[in-house]
C-alpha positions as CSV (number, residue, x, y, z in Angstrom):
1,M,6.7,5.6,3.6
2,T,3.3,5.0,4.7
3,T,3.1,1.2,5.0
4,R,1.5,0.0,8.1
5,A,2.4,-3.0,10.5
6,N,-0.3,-5.1,11.3
7,G,-0.5,-8.6,14.2
8,P,0.3,-12.4,13.1
9,L,-3.3,-12.9,12.8
10,A,-3.5,-10.4,10.1
11,G,-2.3,-13.6,7.1
12,L,-4.8,-15.8,9.0
13,A,-7.1,-12.3,7.3
14,W,-5.6,-12.3,4.1
15,L,-5.2,-15.8,3.4
16,K,-9.3,-15.6,4.3
17,R,-10.2,-12.9,2.5
18,G,-8.4,-14.2,-0.3
19,F,-10.0,-17.8,-0.7
20,N,-13.5,-15.2,-0.1
21,S,-12.5,-13.1,-3.4
22,G,-15.3,-15.0,-5.9
23,R,-18.3,-14.2,-3.7
24,H,-19.5,-10.6,-5.1
25,N,-18.3,-11.5,-8.4
26,P,-17.6,-15.0,-9.7
27,R,-17.9,-14.6,-13.7
28,A,-15.5,-11.9,-13.6
29,I,-13.0,-13.5,-10.6
30,F,-13.0,-16.8,-12.2
31,G,-13.3,-15.8,-15.7
32,G,-10.3,-12.9,-15.5
33,A,-7.9,-15.8,-13.8
34,A,-8.9,-18.7,-16.1
35,L,-7.9,-15.6,-19.0
36,L,-4.9,-14.8,-17.4
37,M,-3.9,-18.6,-16.3
38,V,-4.1,-19.3,-20.3
39,A,-1.5,-16.7,-20.8
40,A,0.6,-17.4,-18.4
41,L,1.3,-21.1,-20.0
42,I,2.2,-18.9,-23.5
43,P,5.5,-18.7,-22.8
44,G,6.6,-22.3,-21.9
45,F,4.7,-23.2,-24.9
46,L,6.3,-21.2,-27.6
47,Q,9.9,-22.2,-25.9
48,A,8.7,-25.7,-26.1
49,F,8.2,-25.8,-29.5
50,V,10.6,-23.1,-30.5
51,H,13.1,-26.4,-28.6
52,A,11.6,-28.8,-30.4
53,V,11.5,-27.5,-34.2
54,F,15.5,-25.7,-33.9
55,K,17.0,-28.6,-31.5
56,P,19.1,-25.5,-30.1
57,G,22.1,-26.1,-27.8
58,A,23.5,-24.9,-24.6
59,G,23.9,-20.7,-25.4
60,G,20.7,-21.2,-28.1
61,A,18.5,-22.7,-25.0
62,T,20.2,-19.8,-22.7
63,L,19.1,-17.0,-25.4
64,I,15.7,-18.8,-25.5
65,A,14.9,-19.0,-22.4
66,A,16.0,-15.1,-21.4
67,L,13.9,-14.2,-24.2
68,T,10.0,-16.4,-23.4
69,T,11.1,-14.7,-19.9
70,V,10.5,-11.6,-21.2
71,L,8.0,-12.4,-23.2
72,A,6.5,-13.6,-19.7
73,V,7.0,-9.6,-18.1
74,I,5.3,-7.6,-21.1
75,L,2.4,-10.5,-21.4
76,L,1.6,-10.9,-18.0
77,G,2.6,-7.6,-16.3
78,P,-0.6,-5.5,-17.4
79,L,-2.3,-8.3,-17.5
80,M,-1.9,-9.5,-12.9
81,G,-2.7,-5.3,-12.5
82,G,-5.8,-5.2,-14.7
83,Y,-6.7,-8.7,-12.4
84,L,-6.1,-6.5,-9.7
85,R,-8.2,-3.8,-10.3
86,M,-11.2,-6.0,-11.3
87,I,-10.7,-7.3,-8.4
88,D,-10.8,-3.6,-6.3
89,A,-14.2,-3.4,-8.8
90,S,-15.6,-6.6,-7.4
91,E,-14.3,-5.7,-3.5
92,R,-16.2,-2.2,-4.2
93,G,-19.5,-3.5,-5.5
94,Q,-18.4,-2.0,-8.9
95,P,-19.1,-4.0,-12.0
96,A,-16.4,-5.9,-13.1
97,H,-15.9,-8.5,-16.5
98,A,-13.7,-11.3,-17.4
99,A,-11.7,-9.2,-20.2
100,D,-11.0,-6.5,-18.3
101,I,-7.9,-8.0,-17.4
102,L,-7.0,-6.7,-20.6
103,A,-7.7,-3.2,-20.3
104,P,-3.5,-1.8,-19.6
105,F,-3.5,-2.9,-22.7
106,R,-5.6,-0.3,-24.2
107,N,-3.7,2.8,-22.9
108,A,0.3,1.8,-23.9
109,Q,1.4,4.3,-21.2
110,D,-0.5,2.3,-18.5
111,A,0.9,-1.1,-19.7
112,Q,4.6,-0.3,-20.2
113,R,4.6,1.1,-16.8
114,L,3.4,-2.3,-15.0
115,I,6.3,-4.0,-17.9
116,A,8.9,-2.2,-17.0
117,F,7.9,-2.9,-12.4
118,S,8.2,-5.9,-13.6
119,F,11.2,-5.9,-14.8
120,V,12.5,-4.4,-12.1
121,M,11.1,-7.1,-9.8
122,L,12.5,-9.8,-11.9
123,L,16.1,-7.8,-11.3
124,V,15.2,-8.1,-7.6
125,Q,14.3,-11.4,-7.8
126,L,18.0,-11.9,-9.5
127,G,19.4,-10.4,-6.8
128,A,18.2,-12.4,-4.3
129,L,18.9,-15.8,-5.5
130,S,22.4,-13.9,-6.7
131,L,22.7,-13.1,-2.9
132,L,20.8,-17.3,-1.8
133,F,24.1,-18.5,-4.3
134,A,26.5,-16.3,-3.1
135,V,26.2,-18.3,0.8
136,F,25.6,-21.4,-0.5
137,G,27.5,-21.9,-3.3
138,H,28.4,-24.9,-2.3
139,V,25.3,-26.2,-1.3
140,V,24.0,-26.0,-4.0
141,E,26.9,-27.1,-6.4
142,N,27.0,-30.0,-3.7
143,L,23.8,-30.3,-4.2
144,Q,24.2,-31.2,-7.9
145,A,26.4,-33.8,-7.7
146,W,24.8,-35.5,-4.9
147,Y,21.6,-35.5,-7.2
148,L,24.2,-37.0,-9.9
149,R,25.1,-39.7,-7.4
150,A,21.9,-40.9,-6.3
151,A,20.2,-40.1,-10.8
152,E,23.2,-42.9,-11.1
153,L,22.4,-45.2,-8.6
154,L,18.6,-45.6,-9.1
155,Q,19.5,-46.1,-12.8
156,N,21.6,-48.9,-11.8
157,A,19.7,-50.3,-9.5
158,K,18.3,-53.7,-10.4
159,P,15.5,-55.4,-9.7
160,G,14.7,-56.4,-5.9
161,Q,17.3,-54.7,-4.9
162,P,17.3,-50.5,-3.7
163,P,20.2,-49.0,-3.9
164,K,21.8,-47.6,-1.0
165,L,21.4,-43.5,-1.8
166,P,24.0,-41.2,-0.3
167,P,22.9,-38.8,2.8
168,P,22.0,-35.2,0.7
169,P,24.7,-32.5,1.2
170,D,25.1,-30.5,4.8
171,G,23.9,-27.4,5.2
172,L,20.4,-28.1,2.6
173,G,18.3,-27.8,4.9
174,G,19.3,-23.9,5.9
175,L,19.5,-23.8,1.3
176,F,15.6,-23.9,1.8
177,S,14.7,-22.3,4.4
178,L,16.8,-19.0,3.6
179,G,14.9,-20.0,-0.4
180,G,11.3,-19.9,1.2
181,L,12.2,-16.6,3.2
182,F,14.1,-14.8,0.5
183,A,10.7,-16.6,-2.4
184,L,7.8,-15.1,0.6
185,F,9.7,-11.3,0.8
186,V,10.0,-10.8,-3.3
187,A,6.6,-12.3,-3.7
188,A,5.2,-10.2,-1.1
189,V,7.4,-6.5,-2.5
190,F,5.2,-8.0,-5.8
191,S,2.4,-8.5,-4.1
192,I,2.0,-4.2,-1.9
193,G,4.3,-2.8,-5.4
194,L,2.5,-4.0,-7.8
195,G,-1.7,-2.6,-6.0
196,E,0.7,0.5,-5.5
197,V,1.1,1.1,-9.4
198,A,-2.0,-0.7,-10.8
199,L,-3.8,0.9,-8.4
200,R,-2.5,4.0,-7.0
201,G,-0.6,5.3,-9.9
202,R,2.0,4.8,-8.0
203,R,6.0,5.5,-10.1
204,I,8.8,2.5,-9.9
205,G,10.6,3.1,-7.3
206,A,8.3,4.5,-5.0
207,A,6.1,1.4,-5.1
208,V,8.6,-0.7,-5.6
209,L,10.1,1.0,-1.8
210,E,6.8,0.3,-0.7
211,G,6.8,-2.5,-1.2
212,L,10.4,-3.3,0.6
213,S,9.4,-1.2,3.3
214,G,5.8,-3.1,3.3
215,A,7.0,-6.5,3.3
216,A,9.9,-6.2,5.8
217,R,7.2,-4.3,8.4
218,N,5.0,-7.5,8.6
219,L,7.0,-10.4,8.0
220,L,5.6,-11.9,11.5
221,P,1.7,-12.3,9.7
222,L,3.7,-13.0,6.5
223,L,5.6,-16.4,7.9
224,V,2.5,-17.2,9.7
225,M,0.1,-17.0,6.3
226,A,2.8,-19.1,4.1
227,V,2.8,-21.8,7.0
228,V,-0.7,-21.9,6.7
229,A,-1.2,-22.0,2.9
230,F,1.7,-24.7,2.7
231,A,-0.4,-26.9,4.9
232,L,-3.5,-26.0,3.2
233,M,-1.9,-27.0,-0.5
234,M,-0.8,-30.2,1.0
235,A,-3.6,-31.4,2.4
236,A,-5.3,-30.4,-1.1
237,S,-2.7,-32.3,-3.1
238,L,-3.1,-35.6,-1.2
239,A,-6.3,-35.2,-1.6
240,L,-6.1,-34.8,-4.6
241,L,-3.6,-37.6,-6.0
242,L,-5.4,-39.6,-3.6
243,L,-8.7,-39.7,-5.3
244,T,-6.6,-40.1,-8.5
245,G,-5.0,-43.2,-7.7
246,V,-8.3,-45.0,-6.3
247,L,-9.8,-43.9,-9.7
248,G,-6.2,-45.6,-11.4
249,L,-6.4,-49.0,-9.4
250,L,-10.5,-48.9,-11.4
251,H,-9.4,-48.3,-14.8
252,P,-6.3,-46.3,-15.6
253,M,-8.2,-44.3,-18.2
254,L,-10.7,-43.2,-15.4
255,A,-8.0,-40.9,-13.3
256,V,-7.1,-39.2,-16.5
257,V,-9.6,-38.1,-17.2
258,V,-11.0,-37.7,-14.2
259,F,-7.6,-35.6,-13.3
260,L,-7.2,-33.6,-15.5
261,P,-10.0,-31.1,-15.0
262,L,-10.3,-31.7,-11.7
263,Y,-5.9,-31.0,-11.7
264,M,-7.1,-27.0,-13.7
265,L,-10.1,-26.4,-11.5
266,F,-7.5,-26.0,-8.0
267,V,-4.9,-24.4,-10.4
268,L,-8.0,-21.5,-11.3
269,V,-8.8,-21.3,-7.6
270,L,-5.2,-21.3,-6.6
271,Y,-5.1,-17.9,-9.2
272,V,-7.6,-16.7,-7.4
273,V,-7.3,-16.9,-4.0
274,M,-3.4,-16.5,-4.8
275,F,-4.7,-12.8,-6.4
276,G,-6.8,-12.0,-4.2
277,V,-4.1,-12.9,-1.4
278,M,-2.5,-10.0,-3.1
279,Y,-5.3,-7.9,-2.9
280,H,-5.6,-8.1,0.5
281,L,-1.8,-7.7,2.1
282,W,-2.0,-4.4,-0.5
283,R,-4.8,-2.8,0.7
284,D,-4.1,-3.2,4.0
285,V,-0.4,-2.3,4.1
286,A,-0.5,0.4,1.5
287,G,-3.4,0.3,0.0
288,D,-7.0,2.0,2.3
289,A,-7.4,-0.3,4.2
290,P,-10.8,0.0,5.7
291,A,-10.7,-0.6,9.9
292,P,-9.6,-4.0,11.1
293,A,-10.8,-6.2,13.3
294,A,-9.4,-6.5,17.2
295,G,-6.1,-7.6,17.2
296,F,-5.7,-8.0,13.3
297,E,-3.4,-4.2,13.1
298,A,-0.4,-3.7,15.3
């Protein structure tokens, strides 16, 4: 394994560099993120369209969900690899264009490797979810029953008489905590592994092992980054909602007209920051990282 361990403050450095991702070539970085964002919406729109047209039952809905998941992996795997390469070129001062994220589709073998890696990571994610449900299966069942009961009480509530909701099931905090930790770990494995496949041409098995090793050796900076990123996300979301609420008091249509473009801009910036963090995480853990600032590497 060639992964490196980093100190706790490295998480803040990854987040800061993610925010600065577009400074070298903003047209390419934000344009590529816009293309990726549109592509990510396609499977969901197709799924909703098929549901509206055919109105499938439970079995049909499961099949449609599985097929759209496969489509998402085939479509987004190469695009994400192409976007990481574009970020890498921008960071190195090389020419890059938004359409460069489509480059992996011009080479069948390249696209197949990125798709295969994405499928392997999908299986890793499903394995993590299965383990989580095996540990907290009873909590999930109780949560479903609690949700249905709470929804029934709210639906039958009389005006001016708020219903008394039952307390949430025991173990819910542990479920969310462990679920969040699993999600963070799998995301780090994916980031490092995708960088290995897309930027270093590593084999899929080796890339996954590098991702597992790198994520395990950098849990502390990942946790620091996740806490700070969550706080920033909540602050930005609250500011957007407050602005929309104030505009809604002036006129409902004004709130809609302002909210939609602001929300799309928020999501676009989120894409840029997220993939910037992925790139710098990979670079510091498994790539050709520059010498870090004092206190950033263990």
